[in-house]
KOLTITI-931948 format. One line per field, with one value per residue (C-alpha): residue in one letter; z, x, y negated. Coordinates in steps of 0.02 Angstrom, whole numbers, always signed. Example, Ala and Ser with C-alpha at 12.3 -4.5 7.8 and 13.67 -1.06 7.14 Angstrom:
2
res <- (a | s) .
zz <- (+390 | +357) .
xx <- (+615 | +684) .
yy <- (+225 | +53) .
***
This chain:
300
res <- (m | l | d | v | r | k | l | l | l | l | r | e | v | e | a | r | g | s | i | a | g | a | a | q | a | l | n | y | t | r | s | a | v | s | q | h | l | s | a | l | e | a | e | t | g | v | p | l | l | d | r | t | n | g | k | a | t | l | t | a | v | g | k | l | l | v | g | h | g | e | l | i | l | s | q | l | e | t | a | e | s | e | l | l | e | f | s | g | q | v | y | g | d | l | r | i | g | v | p | f | h | e | g | p | a | l | l | v | p | t | l | v | e | l | r | r | a | h | p | t | l | r | i | t | l | h | d | a | r | g | s | e | a | r | q | a | v | r | l | n | r | l | d | l | v | v | a | s | r | y | g | q | t | p | e | p | e | v | p | g | l | s | e | e | p | f | v | s | d | r | i | r | l | a | v | p | t | d | h | e | l | a | g | a | g | p | r | p | l | s | d | f | v | d | d | h | w | i | f | d | e | a | t | p | l | g | r | l | t | l | h | a | c | h | s | a | g | f | a | p | d | p | v | a | a | t | d | d | m | q | a | v | l | g | l | v | s | h | g | w | g | v | a | l | v | p | d | l | v | p | d | r | p | g | f | p | v | v | r | v | d | l | e | g | p | e | l | t | r | e | v | f | l | v | m | r | a | g | t | v | a | c | p | s | v | a | a | l | l | g | a | v | r | r | d | t | d | a | q | e) .
zz <- (+1724 | +1522 | +1432 | +1297 | +1179 | +1179 | +1137 | +992 | +941 | +957 | +836 | +706 | +699 | +674 | +548 | +452 | +461 | +521 | +641 | +485 | +439 | +603 | +609 | +452 | +491 | +651 | +607 | +722 | +707 | +714 | +850 | +955 | +912 | +937 | +1108 | +1156 | +1104 | +1202 | +1351 | +1331 | +1323 | +1485 | +1573 | +1508 | +1546 | +1376 | +1193 | +1103 | +946 | +846 | +769 | +677 | +498 | +510 | +536 | +664 | +676 | +815 | +943 | +978 | +1154 | +1054 | +962 | +1106 | +1174 | +1021 | +1054 | +1217 | +1161 | +1035 | +1179 | +1289 | +1154 | +1097 | +1295 | +1297 | +1142 | +1209 | +1374 | +1260 | +1151 | +1296 | +1372 | +1213 | +1217 | +1360 | +1266 | +1159 | +1015 | +844 | +797 | +754 | +612 | +531 | +413 | +285 | +168 | +3 | -148 | -275 | -413 | -340 | -163 | -184 | -272 | -119 | +16 | -18 | -27 | +138 | +199 | +102 | +214 | +383 | +354 | +334 | +482 | +594 | +541 | +650 | +608 | +466 | +348 | +240 | +96 | +53 | -81 | -15 | -50 | -7 | +153 | +169 | +194 | +351 | +397 | +397 | +511 | +634 | +634 | +654 | +499 | +449 | +571 | +442 | +281 | +140 | +118 | +25 | +55 | -67 | -6 | -98 | -58 | +121 | +186 | +343 | +499 | +556 | +736 | +850 | +696 | +686 | +544 | +490 | +355 | +204 | +45 | -73 | -248 | -377 | -489 | -678 | -826 | -938 | -1116 | -1252 | -1342 | -1502 | -1415 | -1493 | -1324 | -1285 | -1249 | -1229 | -1093 | -948 | -1015 | -916 | -860 | -963 | -1114 | -1106 | -1080 | -1232 | -1196 | -1111 | -937 | -827 | -662 | -500 | -403 | -268 | -222 | -170 | -338 | -425 | -310 | -339 | -536 | -512 | -398 | -531 | -667 | -592 | -534 | -706 | -775 | -835 | -783 | -851 | -965 | -886 | -1002 | -867 | -676 | -596 | -452 | -536 | -592 | -708 | -791 | -789 | -892 | -1002 | -1054 | -1094 | -1192 | -1302 | -1310 | -1222 | -1122 | -1021 | -816 | -669 | -613 | -468 | -507 | -401 | -502 | -610 | -808 | -857 | -962 | -1143 | -1126 | -1160 | -1104 | -1072 | -919 | -950 | -815 | -768 | -746 | -592 | -410 | -410 | -370 | -231 | -149 | +30 | +61 | +237 | +351 | +437 | +595 | +759 | +893 | +1009 | +912 | +873 | +1021 | +976 | +920 | +749 | +701 | +784 | +681 | +512 | +559 | +611 | +440 | +343 | +427 | +401 | +222 | +200 | +285 | +175 | +5 | +77) .
xx <- (+2 | -27 | -60 | +84 | -31 | -142 | -1 | +49 | -132 | -134 | +47 | -28 | -177 | -55 | +48 | -96 | -212 | -367 | -445 | -488 | -326 | -261 | -387 | -351 | -150 | -171 | -300 | -419 | -611 | -625 | -741 | -615 | -474 | -612 | -649 | -451 | -425 | -577 | -519 | -341 | -414 | -514 | -347 | -255 | -387 | -383 | -433 | -316 | -412 | -518 | -659 | -728 | -793 | -788 | -604 | -487 | -334 | -225 | -225 | -62 | -78 | -113 | +65 | +148 | +80 | +159 | +321 | +329 | +268 | +390 | +533 | +451 | +439 | +612 | +669 | +564 | +617 | +827 | +778 | +727 | +861 | +978 | +904 | +924 | +1117 | +1136 | +1076 | +1238 | +1128 | +1085 | +916 | +745 | +650 | +745 | +646 | +733 | +659 | +791 | +743 | +754 | +800 | +982 | +965 | +1003 | +1172 | +1211 | +1160 | +1116 | +1322 | +1325 | +1154 | +1205 | +1355 | +1258 | +1138 | +1274 | +1347 | +1184 | +1072 | +940 | +912 | +787 | +793 | +665 | +678 | +535 | +526 | +531 | +595 | +581 | +503 | +381 | +525 | +563 | +388 | +381 | +528 | +463 | +307 | +368 | +331 | +513 | +671 | +778 | +795 | +895 | +862 | +942 | +975 | +1010 | +1123 | +1036 | +868 | +862 | +713 | +607 | +671 | +568 | +574 | +630 | +764 | +931 | +1062 | +1218 | +1303 | +1313 | +1389 | +1383 | +1365 | +1377 | +1234 | +1251 | +1124 | +1074 | +1025 | +988 | +1143 | +1092 | +1084 | +1198 | +1292 | +1310 | +1487 | +1532 | +1634 | +1565 | +1418 | +1313 | +1133 | +1076 | +1133 | +980 | +850 | +755 | +753 | +605 | +636 | +587 | +574 | +441 | +434 | +354 | +521 | +679 | +771 | +643 | +646 | +828 | +796 | +686 | +808 | +944 | +861 | +800 | +969 | +1035 | +882 | +754 | +603 | +613 | +478 | +419 | +364 | +363 | +340 | +410 | +532 | +577 | +762 | +741 | +604 | +687 | +836 | +718 | +624 | +794 | +855 | +686 | +730 | +584 | +673 | +834 | +850 | +968 | +1036 | +1134 | +1293 | +1265 | +1100 | +1146 | +1135 | +970 | +1038 | +971 | +929 | +1095 | +1103 | +1246 | +1273 | +1332 | +1451 | +1387 | +1487 | +1449 | +1435 | +1415 | +1257 | +1275 | +1173 | +1213 | +1141 | +1095 | +1047 | +906 | +824 | +730 | +848 | +789 | +845 | +1040 | +1092 | +965 | +1081 | +1013 | +1025 | +1201 | +1266 | +1199 | +1282 | +1456 | +1433 | +1414 | +1551 | +1677 | +1634 | +1633 | +1823 | +1874 | +1836 | +1927) .
yy <- (+135 | +125 | +271 | +302 | +387 | +240 | +127 | +251 | +233 | +27 | +46 | +144 | +25 | -124 | -26 | +48 | -114 | -38 | +81 | +192 | +208 | +245 | +367 | +447 | +451 | +536 | +651 | +584 | +536 | +345 | +343 | +429 | +295 | +155 | +245 | +251 | +74 | +10 | +110 | +13 | -142 | -110 | -59 | -222 | -323 | -425 | -412 | -316 | -308 | -439 | -345 | -496 | -481 | -307 | -274 | -234 | -338 | -352 | -501 | -605 | -501 | -343 | -373 | -418 | -260 | -154 | -247 | -160 | -4 | +18 | -18 | +109 | +248 | +218 | +251 | +415 | +473 | +421 | +539 | +665 | +670 | +671 | +805 | +920 | +866 | +980 | +1119 | +1112 | +1169 | +1101 | +1179 | +1126 | +1024 | +892 | +792 | +676 | +543 | +528 | +443 | +594 | +487 | +474 | +548 | +729 | +672 | +569 | +665 | +847 | +926 | +857 | +930 | +1102 | +1118 | +1061 | +1174 | +1325 | +1275 | +1254 | +1416 | +1376 | +1192 | +1178 | +1023 | +978 | +848 | +707 | +580 | +421 | +248 | +60 | -17 | +109 | +247 | +143 | +134 | +323 | +345 | +206 | +299 | +474 | +545 | +571 | +582 | +495 | +409 | +339 | +176 | +28 | -158 | -297 | -445 | -580 | -529 | -485 | -372 | -404 | -288 | -159 | -144 | +24 | +101 | +113 | +100 | +204 | +110 | +252 | +194 | +40 | +10 | -134 | -167 | -195 | -219 | -54 | -85 | +40 | +87 | -16 | -165 | -318 | -344 | -146 | -124 | -321 | -377 | -457 | -562 | -696 | -648 | -804 | -701 | -580 | -720 | -650 | -481 | -387 | -337 | -161 | -190 | -198 | -345 | -259 | -172 | -239 | -224 | -301 | -443 | -455 | -458 | -601 | -689 | -661 | -715 | -868 | -903 | -879 | -1017 | -902 | -800 | -624 | -558 | -397 | -257 | -106 | -97 | +61 | +103 | +274 | +236 | +393 | +311 | +163 | +231 | +322 | +163 | +68 | +220 | +219 | +17 | -34 | -176 | -190 | -175 | -189 | -23 | +29 | +131 | +263 | +286 | +435 | +427 | +523 | +681 | +660 | +463 | +362 | +181 | +75 | -27 | -205 | -297 | -473 | -613 | -721 | -668 | -481 | -393 | -260 | -138 | -67 | +114 | +150 | +310 | +246 | +338 | +289 | +218 | +336 | +488 | +440 | +553 | +689 | +841 | +869 | +693 | +647 | +821 | +739 | +575 | +660 | +753 | +602 | +516 | +665 | +665 | +471 | +476 | +628 | +532 | +364) .
***
């Protein structure tokens, strides 16, 4: 029978891209990881890693085994969650990833009430953004994260995860208060072809910026790359450039900007709560999801 712990090691190598990265993430020695993986290869009778050129990448069979491992681990976690349900108590540790530039305003009021209702539940917050946040949940670094998706630029799926819709908002263009189009009615994005732009093309919002500008017939001129939206708003306020910003990102105190409505198809963002599929029934996660649903229903 396959050893689940070795499947975890194989998944970590796949996620980190190397044996050294997996060893560091799991606080193992590199030789210990290599020995466990060699033992797994002996058990399966097929090579799981391609060790040529001094690297360790998964073979096709290795990737297949990781996929099966995801299902096995999810089932084990589901079993653990359902066993915890029998206690009827909400306790333990709940590690939540939020983008700190907007996450506290979105989720923390609900978490404060949840902590009051369940004093034996310890909730810790961690700064987490983009695809790295989903991977942190997948690899059990976090239990749940607030993550975004932009409809115009779909993200690749991460296996083993479950999503709960949270909120949605539109995206507008933040410009300096002295910009010639500040305060104007809805404008086509092409009106800003001569502006400098602030975006990080490695992020979903950055990819949306490129997509929207290209659809408007121009390539934006990037003058700063950051995924910290409060830093973006500060730069816009000082006149460094313009930037697409979701409406739920709060204004930065002392750094005024104007948000301009855009003509054409509305740019939108969907915000989700993301957790491992096997933990949906876990009492702490279920309590949080229930609290979020109640607060959402009360606001509608």
